Backbone as a ProteinNet text record, in pm:
[ID]
protein_1_A
[PRIMARY]
XXXXXXXXXXXXXXXXXXXXXXXXXXXXXXXXXXXXXXXXXXXXXXXXXXXXXXXXXXXXXXXXXXXXXXXXXXXXXXXXXXXXXXXXXXXXXXXXXXXXXXXX
[TERTIARY]
5080.6	4955.1	4924.5	4797.5	4754.1	4682	4699.2	4622.1	4552.2	4443.8	4366.1	4386.7	4437.3	4456	4327.1	4248.5	4117.9	4125.8	4240.3	4253.3	4298.5	4330.3	4384.5	4275.4	4292.9	4201.6	4267.4	4390.1	4460.9	4398.8	4388.3	4331.6	4433.9	4385.3	4468.9	4423.9	4513.2	4479.6	4505.6	4403.6	4415.5	4337.3	4361.5	4285	4148.3	4057	3924.9	3939.4	4025.8	4046.3	4094.1	4187	4236.7	4124.8	4046.7	3934.6	3836.8	3802.1	3703.2	3756.4	3887.5	3942.5	4001.9	4027.9	4092.9	3988.2	3983.9	3884.9	3893.5	4008.3	4022.7	3934.4	3890.8	3810.4	3661.1	3622.4	3484.1	3381.7	3414.3	3321.2	3368.4	3431.9	3479.8	3417	3409.1	3364.4	3487	3464.8	3572.3	3531.7	3609.5	3576.1	3698.1	3686.2	3791.8	3929.9	3934.7	4062	4106.9	4029.2	4067.9	3972	4026.8	3948	3895	3765.3	3702.3	3643.9	3702.8	3659.6	3522.1	3431.4	3300.7	3310.4	3259.8	3258.3	3143.5	3172.9	3069.5	2973.1	2844.6	2743.6	2738.6	2684.8	2666	2522.9	2482	2352.1	2236.5	2230.4	2119	2114.3	2229.8	2237.5	2189.3	2234.3	2196.6	2046.2	1990.5	1846	1766.3	1809.8	1741.2	1752.8	1871.9	1893.6	1804.5	1799.5	1718.6	1570.1	1525.2	1384.1	1350.1	1440.4	1418.2	1405.7	1496.4	1490.6	1358.3	1319.7	1195.3	1075.4	1064	949.4	949.8	1066	1074.7	1043.9	1088.7	1058.5	908.8	842.5	698.2	626.9	666.7	608	639.8	764.5	805.8	724.8	699.2	620.4	477.4	419.6	282.5	274.2	370.7	364.8	431.4	527.1	603.3	705.7	729.3	821.1	960.1	1058.9	1197	1255.1	1380.1	1456.4	1518.1	1503	1558.6	1695.1	1796.5	1933.4	2006.1	2113.7	2199.9	2341.8	2413.2	2553.5	2582.7	2498.4	2516.7	2615.8	2714.7	2808.6	2735.2	2730.3	2667	2774.1	2789.3	2890.3	2824.7	2881.9	2830.6	2940.2	2900.3	2995.4	2952.1	3037.7	3007.8	3120.8	3085.5	3185.2	3298	3262.7	3360.9	3443.4	3420.6	3495.8	3408.5	3468.4	3395.6	3398.8	3283	3270.3	3189.5	3221.8	3142.3	3091	2960.7	2898.6	2829.3	2819.4	2751.5	2643.1	2522.6	2417.3	2382.2	2345.6	2305.2	2189.9	2091	1971.5	1931.7	1890.3	1841.4	1736.7	1658.5	1561	1597.6	1614.8	1650.4	1528.9	1485.7	1365.3	1394.1	1521.9	1557.5	1648.7	1660.4	1746.7	1891.9	1984.5	2127.1	2206.1	2333	2424.2	2538.1	2562	2678.6	2671.8	2739.8	2747.8	2639.7	2569.8	2465.1	2528.2	2501.6	2546.1	2439.5	2475.3	2382.7	2329.3	2244.2	2186.5	2069.4	2047.9	1931.4	1802
5843.6	5836.6	5691.2	5656.1	5520.7	5518.3	5411.9	5393.1	5259.2	5248	5125.3	5051.8	4931.4	4845.9	4768.7	4807.5	4747.2	4598.6	4549.3	4407	4328.8	4399.3	4335.5	4304.1	4194.8	4162.3	4187.3	4236.2	4263.5	4384.2	4376.7	4485.4	4597.8	4721.4	4838.8	4905.7	4921.8	4985.2	5135	5213.5	5358.9	5415.8	5543	5612	5651.8	5685.9	5732.3	5859.9	5951.5	6076.6	6049.4	5955.5	5920.8	5859.4	5772	5709.5	5815	5910.2	6010.9	6116.1	6138.2	6245	6197.3	6068.9	6018.1	5978	6046.4	6013.7	5869.4	5806.3	5667.1	5572.8	5616.8	5530.9	5565.7	5654	5701.7	5588.8	5485.9	5374.4	5248.3	5269.2	5158.8	5170.9	5058	5058.3	5056.9	5086.9	5094	5005.7	4902	4806.6	4785.9	4830.9	4810.7	4854.6	4970.9	5026.3	4979.9	4894.6	4843.6	4890.9	4919.6	4956.5	4828	4825.4	4709.5	4753.4	4702.2	4737	4676.8	4758.6	4708.4	4657.9	4542.2	4486.4	4551	4595.2	4655.6	4548.6	4580.5	4485.8	4475	4365.5	4345.5	4382.7	4353.5	4396.9	4357.3	4231.2	4186.5	4264.8	4282.3	4358.3	4501.6	4563.4	4701.2	4713.7	4616.4	4617.8	4605.5	4518.5	4502.5	4630.2	4688.4	4811.6	4924.1	4940	5048.2	5023.9	4899.1	4868.9	4898.8	4866	4897.8	5048.7	5123.7	5269.4	5320.9	5272.3	5316.9	5291	5167.9	5132.8	5214.5	5228.7	5306.3	5453.7	5508.4	5648.3	5668.2	5571.7	5581.6	5587.7	5500	5500.2	5630.9	5675.5	5798.6	5918.1	5924.4	6035.8	6034.5	5916.3	5905	5932.3	5883.4	5893.1	6019.2	6072.1	6187	6149.8	6020.3	5973.7	5946.6	6001	5963.6	6014.7	5976.2	6007.6	5878.3	5849.4	5728.2	5763.1	5686.2	5715.1	5587.6	5602.6	5490.3	5521.2	5417.6	5427.2	5543.5	5558.6	5662.3	5614.1	5696.9	5660.9	5663.2	5547.7	5533.2	5495.2	5578.1	5552.1	5471.1	5354.3	5265.1	5239.6	5215.7	5172.9	5034.6	4936.2	4797	4744.3	4701.6	4653.7	4754.5	4881.9	4987.5	5025.1	4962.5	4990.6	5069.3	5166.2	5245.2	5176.1	5171.6	5115.3	5211.1	5216.1	5291	5191.2	5189.9	5100.6	5185.7	5131.3	5198	5104	5111.1	5022.3	5054.9	4952	4973	5072.1	5053.1	5137.8	5151.3	5270.9	5287.1	5397	5394.6	5499.1	5558.5	5689.6	5758.8	5841.6	5821.4	5887	6013.6	6048.1	6166.9	6257.7	6380.8	6477.6	6453.2	6476.8	6459.6	6541.1	6562.1	6632	6539	6520.1	6444.5	6296.5	6255.4	6115	6085.9	5976.8	5937.9	5866.8	5915.1	5845.3	5745	5617.1	5509.6	5446.6	5349	5276.9	5355.7	5342.8	5411.5	5346.2
-1444.5	-1517.1	-1550.3	-1541.8	-1571.1	-1704.2	-1775.7	-1898	-1888.2	-1958.4	-1954.7	-2085.2	-2074.6	-2191.8	-2212.1	-2311.1	-2333	-2364.6	-2399.5	-2426.8	-2304	-2197.7	-2079	-1978.4	-1904.5	-1796.8	-1661.7	-1661.2	-1536.3	-1467	-1335	-1257	-1242.4	-1243.2	-1223.6	-1094.6	-997.7	-870.2	-880.3	-842.2	-844.4	-726	-698	-593.8	-649.2	-559.8	-603.1	-685.1	-642	-716.2	-858.7	-873.5	-1007.4	-1090.7	-1030.5	-1102.1	-1153.6	-1068.4	-1106.2	-1202.8	-1203.9	-1287.4	-1419.8	-1433.5	-1554.6	-1658.6	-1772.7	-1876.5	-1926.8	-1911.7	-1956.7	-1876.2	-1756.7	-1669.9	-1673.4	-1762.4	-1766.2	-1779	-1854.2	-1874.1	-1802.6	-1687.4	-1603.6	-1466	-1397.5	-1259.6	-1168.1	-1041.7	-942.1	-825.1	-798.7	-693.1	-603.8	-480.9	-381.2	-431.4	-494.5	-540.6	-677.3	-740.9	-872.4	-980.2	-1096.6	-1213.9	-1276.6	-1301.9	-1363.4	-1497.5	-1602.4	-1737	-1765.1	-1813.8	-1854.7	-1998	-2019.8	-2155	-2231.9	-2350.7	-2432.5	-2480.4	-2470.7	-2514	-2665.2	-2709.2	-2852.3	-2887.6	-3006.3	-3056.9	-2964.4	-2922.2	-2838.8	-2707.4	-2645.1	-2520.5	-2542.1	-2648.5	-2678.8	-2705.6	-2775	-2801.2	-2671.2	-2583.5	-2454.5	-2372.1	-2369	-2294.5	-2347.4	-2478	-2535	-2512.8	-2516.4	-2489.8	-2343.5	-2252.9	-2111.4	-2091.3	-2152.2	-2141.4	-2198.2	-2313.3	-2376.3	-2284.4	-2233.8	-2148.5	-2018.9	-1957.2	-1833.4	-1857.4	-1970.9	-2003.8	-2025.3	-2088.6	-2108	-1973	-1881.9	-1747.9	-1675.3	-1686.3	-1619	-1668.9	-1797.7	-1853.1	-1800	-1784.3	-1733.5	-1584	-1508.6	-1362.5	-1307.7	-1383.7	-1335	-1229.3	-1210.3	-1106.5	-1162.2	-1098.4	-1125.2	-1255.1	-1274	-1393.9	-1443.9	-1572.1	-1632.8	-1690.1	-1651	-1691.7	-1730.4	-1807.2	-1841.8	-1795.5	-1755	-1714.3	-1620.3	-1519.2	-1418.6	-1313.1	-1280.6	-1174.7	-1040.5	-974.1	-843	-742.1	-637.4	-533.4	-422.1	-394.9	-290.9	-188.5	-64.4	38.3	83.6	60.5	93.6	181.3	301.7	398.7	417.3	421.9	444.1	322.9	209	86.6	-11.1	-77.9	-177	-311.4	-373.9	-508	-593.1	-720.1	-817.1	-919	-936.7	-1035	-1140.4	-1260.5	-1371	-1425.3	-1369.6	-1419.5	-1564.4	-1639.4	-1778.9	-1787.3	-1702.2	-1697.2	-1551.6	-1511.2	-1374.4	-1369.5	-1262.9	-1234.9	-1100.2	-1097.6	-974.5	-932.4	-808.1	-758.6	-678.6	-661.6	-584.1	-666.4	-620.7	-687.9	-646.4	-737.8	-708.3	-809.6	-776.8	-867.2	-903.6	-1031.9	-1078.3	-1049.3	-943.7	-904.8	-800.5	-817.2	-722.6	-603.8	-483.9	-362.6	-323.9	-333.4	-303.3	-430.8	-410.1	-523.4	-581.8	-712.5	-771.8	-725.4
[MASK]
++++++++++++++++++++++++++++++++++++++++++++++++++++++++++++++++++++++++++++++++++++++++++++++++++++++++

């Protein structure tokens, strides 16, 4: 079993299955087999994120286009390697279940 030391900057190598099933990695990204800890934003970051969500939701309600989400697991394949990214805010224009395959 792997644990994530929130004070550590050392990379932890795990399988994709371990990354997706271990709750300790829920708010981490996965890059080329390594767990990448996301740094929690401070007040300014949080204010910007919430304003982006608010503005995008207003547009989404008027246009009916897409779904506005935060920290959505997005599975990408880059140079043959699987990566999972969690954008602060994203708009998804297609239907999906659970994890988004590709970029929002």
